[in-house]
C-alpha positions in Angstrom: -10.2 78.7 88.3 -10.3 75.1 87.0 -9.2 74.2 83.5 -11.9 73.8 80.8 -13.2 70.2 80.5 -12.6 68.5 77.1 -15.8 67.4 75.2 -15.5 65.4 71.9 -18.5 65.8 69.5 -18.9 62.9 67.1 -21.1 63.0 64.0 -21.4 60.8 60.8 -20.4 63.6 58.5 -20.0 67.3 58.2 -22.2 68.1 55.2 -25.0 70.7 55.1 -27.7 68.8 56.9 -29.9 70.0 59.7 -28.1 67.8 62.4 -24.7 68.9 61.1 -25.7 72.6 61.3 -27.1 72.1 64.8 -23.8 70.5 65.9 -21.9 73.6 64.5 -24.1 76.1 66.6 -23.9 74.0 69.7 -20.2 73.6 69.7 -19.3 77.1 68.6 -21.8 78.5 71.3 -20.2 76.7 74.3 -18.4 78.8 76.9 -14.7 78.2 76.3 -13.9 79.0 79.8 -15.8 76.0 80.9 -15.4 73.5 77.9 -12.8 72.6 75.4 -14.7 71.3 72.3 -13.4 69.1 69.5 -15.2 67.6 66.7 -14.8 64.3 65.0 -16.4 63.3 61.6 -16.6 59.5 60.9 -16.3 60.2 57.2 -14.3 63.0 55.8 -14.0 66.7 56.8 -17.0 68.0 54.9 -17.9 71.7 54.2 -18.9 72.4 57.9 -15.3 71.7 59.0 -14.3 75.3 57.9 -16.7 77.4 60.2 -15.6 75.0 63.1 -11.9 75.6 62.5 -12.5 79.2 61.9 -13.9 79.3 65.5 -10.7 77.7 66.7 -12.3 74.2 67.1 -9.9 71.3 66.0 -11.7 68.9 63.6 -10.5 65.3 62.9 -11.8 63.1 60.1 -11.7 59.3 60.5 -12.0 58.7 56.8 -14.3 55.8 57.3 -16.5 56.6 54.4 -20.3 55.9 54.4 -20.7 53.6 57.3 -23.6 51.5 56.2 -22.5 47.8 56.9 -21.3 45.9 60.1 -17.7 45.9 58.6 -17.8 49.6 57.9 -19.1 50.3 61.3 -16.3 48.2 62.8 -13.7 50.0 60.9 -15.0 53.3 61.9 -15.0 52.1 65.6 -11.3 51.0 65.5 -10.3 54.4 64.0 -12.6 56.3 66.4 -11.1 54.4 69.5 -7.5 55.5 68.5 -8.8 59.0 68.2 -10.5 59.1 71.6 -7.6 57.6 73.4 -5.6 60.6 71.9 -8.1 63.2 72.8 -9.0 61.7 76.3 -12.4 63.7 76.6 -14.3 64.0 79.8 -17.6 63.7 77.7 -18.2 62.2 74.3 -21.4 63.7 72.6 -22.7 61.9 69.6 -25.1 62.7 66.9 -26.9 60.6 64.3 -27.4 56.8 64.4 -24.0 55.5 63.1 -22.1 57.9 65.0 -24.2 57.1 68.2 -23.4 53.4 67.8 -19.6 53.7 66.8 -19.2 56.3 69.6 -20.7 54.0 72.3 -18.5 51.1 71.3 -15.3 53.2 71.0 -15.9 55.2 74.2 -16.1 51.9 76.1 -12.7 50.7 74.5 -11.2 54.2 75.1 -12.5 54.6 78.6 -14.4 57.8 78.0 -16.2 58.4 81.4 -19.5 60.0 80.1 -21.3 59.3 76.8 -24.2 61.4 75.7 -26.2 60.2 72.6 -28.1 62.6 70.3 -31.3 61.1 68.8 -32.6 63.6 66.3 -35.3 61.5 64.3 -38.0 59.0 65.1 -36.3 56.2 62.9 -38.9 54.4 60.9 -36.9 52.8 58.2 -36.7 49.4 59.9 -36.6 47.8 63.5 -33.0 46.8 63.3 -31.8 50.4 64.1 -34.3 50.6 67.1 -32.9 47.1 68.4 -29.3 48.2 68.1 -30.1 51.3 70.1 -31.7 49.2 72.8 -28.9 46.6 72.9 -26.2 49.4 73.4 -28.3 51.7 75.9 -26.2 50.4 78.7 -23.3 52.1 77.2 -24.9 55.6 77.3 -25.3 58.0 80.3 -28.0 60.1 78.7 -30.0 60.2 75.4 -30.8 63.8 74.3 -33.8 63.8 71.9 -34.8 67.0 69.9 -38.5 66.8 70.6 -40.9 65.2 73.1 -42.2 63.2 70.1 -38.9 61.6 69.5 -38.3 61.0 73.2 -41.8 59.1 73.4 -40.9 57.1 70.3 -37.5 56.2 71.6 -38.9 54.9 75.0 -41.8 53.1 73.3 -40.3 51.7 70.2 -36.5 51.4 71.1 -37.1 50.4 74.8 -34.6 53.0 75.9 -34.5 53.7 79.7 -36.8 56.6 80.4 -34.6 57.8 83.2 -31.8 58.4 80.7 -33.9 60.4 78.1 -34.3 64.1 78.1 -35.4 66.7 75.6 -33.4 69.6 74.1 -35.0 71.1 71.1 -33.2 72.7 68.1 -32.8 76.4 67.9 -32.7 78.9 65.1 -31.0 82.2 64.2 -34.2 84.4 64.0 -32.4 87.5 62.9 -30.6 85.8 60.0 -33.9 84.5 58.4 -36.2 87.3 59.4 -33.8 90.1 58.0 -32.6 88.2 54.9 -33.0 89.9 51.5 -35.5 88.1 49.4 -33.7 86.2 46.5 -34.2 86.5 42.8 -36.0 83.3 41.9 -35.9 84.0 38.1 -32.7 82.0 37.6 -34.7 78.8 38.6 -37.2 79.6 35.9 -39.8 81.3 38.2 -41.6 84.4 36.9 -41.6 87.4 39.3 -45.3 87.3 39.7 -45.6 83.6 40.6 -47.1 82.3 43.8 -44.0 80.1 44.7 -44.3 77.0 47.0 -41.1 76.0 48.6 -39.7 72.6 49.9 -36.2 72.5 51.4 -34.6 69.0 52.2 -33.3 65.9 50.8 -34.9 64.2 47.8 -35.5 60.9 49.4 -38.3 58.8 50.9 -38.3 60.4 54.4 -39.0 63.9 52.9 -41.7 62.5 50.5 -41.1 64.7 47.5 -43.4 62.6 45.3 -46.2 63.2 47.7 -45.8 67.0 47.5 -45.4 66.8 43.7 -48.7 65.0 43.2 -50.5 67.3 45.7 -49.3 70.3 43.8 -50.4 68.6 40.5 -53.9 68.3 41.9 -54.3 72.0 42.4 -51.9 73.4 39.6 -54.8 73.9 37.1 -56.8 76.0 39.6 -53.7 78.1 40.5 -52.0 78.9 37.1 -49.5 81.2 38.6 -48.4 78.8 41.1 -44.8 77.2 40.9 -43.1 74.6 43.1 -39.5 74.9 43.9 -37.5 72.0 45.4 -34.1 73.0 47.2 -31.9 70.1 47.9 -30.3 67.0 46.4 -31.0 63.3 46.9 -31.3 59.7 45.6 -34.8 60.3 44.3 -33.8 63.3 42.2 -33.7 61.5 38.7 -37.0 59.7 39.3 -38.4 63.0 40.5 -37.4 64.7 37.3 -38.9 61.9 35.2 -42.2 62.2 37.1 -42.4 66.0 36.7 -41.9 65.4 32.9 -44.7 62.7 32.9 -47.1 65.1 34.6 -46.2 67.9 32.1 -45.1 70.3 34.9 -41.6 71.0 33.7 -42.4 74.7 33.3 -43.8 74.9 36.8 -41.8 72.5 39.0 -38.2 73.4 39.6 -35.3 71.4 41.2 -32.7 73.9 42.4 -30.2 71.5 44.0 -28.2 72.6 47.1 -28.4 76.4 47.6 -26.4 78.6 50.1 -28.9 81.3 50.3 -31.8 79.3 51.9 -32.9 82.4 54.1 -33.3 84.6 51.0 -35.1 81.9 49.0 -37.6 81.5 51.9 -38.1 85.2 52.1 -39.0 85.2 48.3 -41.5 82.5 48.5 -45.2 82.5 49.3 -45.6 79.2 51.1 -43.5 76.5 52.7 -44.4 72.9 52.7 -42.9 70.0 54.6 -44.2 66.8 53.4 -42.1 64.4 55.4 -43.2 61.1 56.5 -41.1 61.2 59.8 -38.7 63.7 61.4 -37.4 64.7 64.8 -37.6 68.5 65.3 -37.5 69.8 61.8 -34.9 72.5 61.5 -36.7 73.7 58.4 -39.9 74.6 60.1 -38.0 76.7 62.6 -36.1 78.4 59.7 -39.3 79.1 57.7 -41.1 80.3 60.8 -38.2 82.7 61.5 -38.4 83.9 57.9 -42.0 84.7 58.3 -43.2 82.4 55.4 -46.6 80.6 55.8 -46.2 76.9 56.6 -48.0 73.7 55.9 -46.5 70.5 57.5 -47.5 66.9 57.9 -47.9 65.9 61.5 -44.4 64.6 61.9 -42.5 64.3 65.1 -41.8 67.7 66.5 -44.2 69.7 64.2 -47.0 70.0 66.7 -44.4 71.2 69.2 -43.6 74.2 66.9 -47.0 74.8 65.2 -50.5 75.2 66.3 -52.6 74.1 63.4 -55.0 76.9 62.3 -53.3 79.4 64.5 -49.6 79.5 63.5 -49.7 77.2 60.4 -51.5 74.2 59.1 -50.8 70.6 59.9 -52.0 67.6 57.8 -52.0 63.9 58.0 -48.8 62.1 57.0 -48.9 60.7 53.4 -52.5 62.3 52.9 -52.0 63.8 49.5 -55.6 64.9 49.2 -55.4 66.6 52.5 -52.2 68.3 51.5 -53.5 69.4 48.3 -56.6 71.0 49.9 -54.3 72.8 52.4 -52.2 74.2 49.7 -55.4 75.2 47.7 -56.7 77.1 50.8 -53.5 78.9 51.4 -53.0 80.0 47.7 -56.7 81.2 47.8 -56.5 83.2 51.0 -52.9 84.5 51.2 -53.8 87.2 54.0 -55.0 84.5 56.4 -51.9 82.5 55.7 -49.6 85.5 56.3 -51.4 86.2 59.7 -50.6 82.7 60.7 -47.0 83.2 59.8 -46.6 86.3 61.9 -47.7 84.5 64.9 -45.4 81.6 64.2 -42.5 83.9 63.8 -43.3 85.4 67.3 -43.4 81.8 68.8 -40.1 80.9 67.2 -38.2 83.9 68.2 -39.4 83.5 71.9 -39.0 79.8 72.4 -36.2 78.4 70.1 -33.2 80.5 70.6 -29.7 78.8 70.2 -28.6 80.5 73.4 -31.1 78.5 75.4 -30.2 75.4 73.5 -26.5 75.8 74.2 -27.2 76.6 77.8 -29.2 73.4 78.3 -26.3 71.3 76.8 -23.8 72.9 79.1 -25.9 72.3 82.2 -26.3 68.7 81.2 -22.5 68.2 80.8 -21.9 69.9 84.1 -24.5 67.7 86.0 -23.1 64.5 84.5 -19.4 65.4 85.5 -20.5 66.3 88.9 
């Protein structure tokens, strides 16, 4: 029997983000008789280094900090090149934009034979990222996109070679969310008889917390028992707090920060809302679907590949606050219909989005690229 082939997985950081958690599930799920995985973080170790190392997977931190400038990217590339020369992987798998670019450049210098890029979002912050993706496309063997929407966007907007692009969606641990014990929401200031609307994600422009806040404000008077709970940190947090106060909703809108027990919080809430302006394949939709909580989402990338609007959830237009407010109003007014949709979505998620199938797809891809 041949020895396991070494794969180095590179990501920008190892914090508690969707892409980072997905990397952990993929790496720890690989068959060790076939693959010898290692993980590299461009920044520091981060909290997700612990479960990787507990699974016997070495973690290396380049220590490049937040790679946001050309100079910072170059420093990261230099350190990464040294690391790859030491590890000598057969495959380099990268995740997220800065790791994708640094990984391509370093892999060429370190003579890594196969490079697989992970594109996890339809990037709409500016064209420069799309241009850099296109300029470095020749350094990549395959681009793995998390949804068909992201694949179509990458081919159309970034100009990536269609022959190099394929789709492997995210997965979810259905049992972990479906069987979670509902959390006590009273420490966040939420009464036990409240109808709680939940948002989980970074508090920044992409996730559109202000849009959700104003949609809630529009229906708050009609639903006096409704409360809105934000779980997550972000750069918009101070301004969001100020806006909550200006709207006189301090007693009904709650910022919980990062929380470990997201499954329990989801199980305790009555409605999950994703108000994002752009995405890839939203992990939180899969998680909320697995938890059995009714969902409203904007029509961001990947959402329509999970939810059939009107059957297993409700989809609304991006940045359409009035439409979002009306959808929240309808779900709160008819909770039985919302719950029926949630039951159907839970079945879809449990059948179509397992981590076992995701890991198997990655393993097959690596094997095919290595011949």
